[in-house]
N, C-alpha and C positions, 0 to 999 in steps of 0.2 A: 717363536708361536705365536700366534693371533689370538685374543680370547674370547671366546666366544661369549655373545651379550644374553645376558639371565629373559628367561619369556617372560614376554610381555604384563600376565595376569599377576607371576610375582613380584615386578616392577610394582603392580600398582597398587596387592596387597603389603607391599609394605610404605608406600607412601598415605596406605589411608593409616594402616598401627602408627606409623610416624605421627600425623593430622590428629588420632585419634588422642592422642598424649598428648600431645600443644595443648590442644586443646582442653581437657582433663587435671593439667599443669595449671593453667591460666584460670580456670574454674574456683580452686582452689586458691589459689593466689588474689581473687579477684575477691572470693565471697571470707575471706579471711581481713582483708584491705578494709573491706566494705564494715565489720562487727566493728573495727578496730576505729573508723573514722568516727559511727554511729555514736559509741561513748565517749568517744572525746568532742563530742558537740555536746555533751549535757556537762561537760564541767565546765562549772561554776551555777550550774540551773540544779541535777539530779542532787535526790538526796541519800544519804542511807536507806532511809525507809522505801524511795520510788524505785533501785535498786534491789533491795529487797525482797518487793512485789511484784518484780519483774522478773530477778532469777531464782528467788527463793533465796536462805540462811545460807549463808556463805559456811565453806568445811575448815576454815581457819580465820579469826577476827581476833588482831592484839592492839591496846589503847596502847601509843605513843606516850614519854614524859612529858611531849604539848599539849597531851590530851587529842592530837590525831588518833584518825584509827583507821588501821590495812585488815582490808577482809580480803579474800582470796575465794573464788569461784571455780570448779573443774567440773567442765560438761564431756562427759564420751556417748561415742554413738559408737555402736559394734553392726558392721552389715557386710555383707559381698553383693557383686552385682553378678549373675554371670550372661557370658555373652562371647564371642571366639575367643576373648582375650580375656582371663577369670582376674580381677585382681582385688584386693582388700580395698573396703571403701571405709573402714575405722577413721576417727580421729576425735582426737580432744583439743577443746579452749582450756584453758589456763586463764585468765579475770581476775590480775587485781588492781584495787582501788585503795587509792588514798582517800578520806572524807578527813575535812577542819574540824576541828571541836563543835565545832554547831552544825556537826553532818552533813555539811554539803561536799559535792565530789571533786577533789582539787588535781586526780590524776588517775591515770587510764595504763593500761598496758594489758593486751592479749599477746598470750601464744598459743599457734596451732602446732601439735605434732601430731 
């Protein structure tokens, strides 16, 4: 028995939903990569004080045996966007940076979830 084709309106709606999801995922990944590239470009240039000026005080900070400092910042945003498809737009950035004993940024990592 031959299967009936779905009405064109349903097919178009499905394509629209798929395009919106792909765009949303691409934008999230793109934003994270831009932030990561921004901080990586500051390696060897930015100081601990520069980062604190931009991000505020870290939530955790440890001085290692070699006198370098590892600090962690966490930023969270809560919100929702209402449309035909309702999705949760909350996110958390976890930024971990390492600074040399003289306070220069030597390593940066960014995790977003």
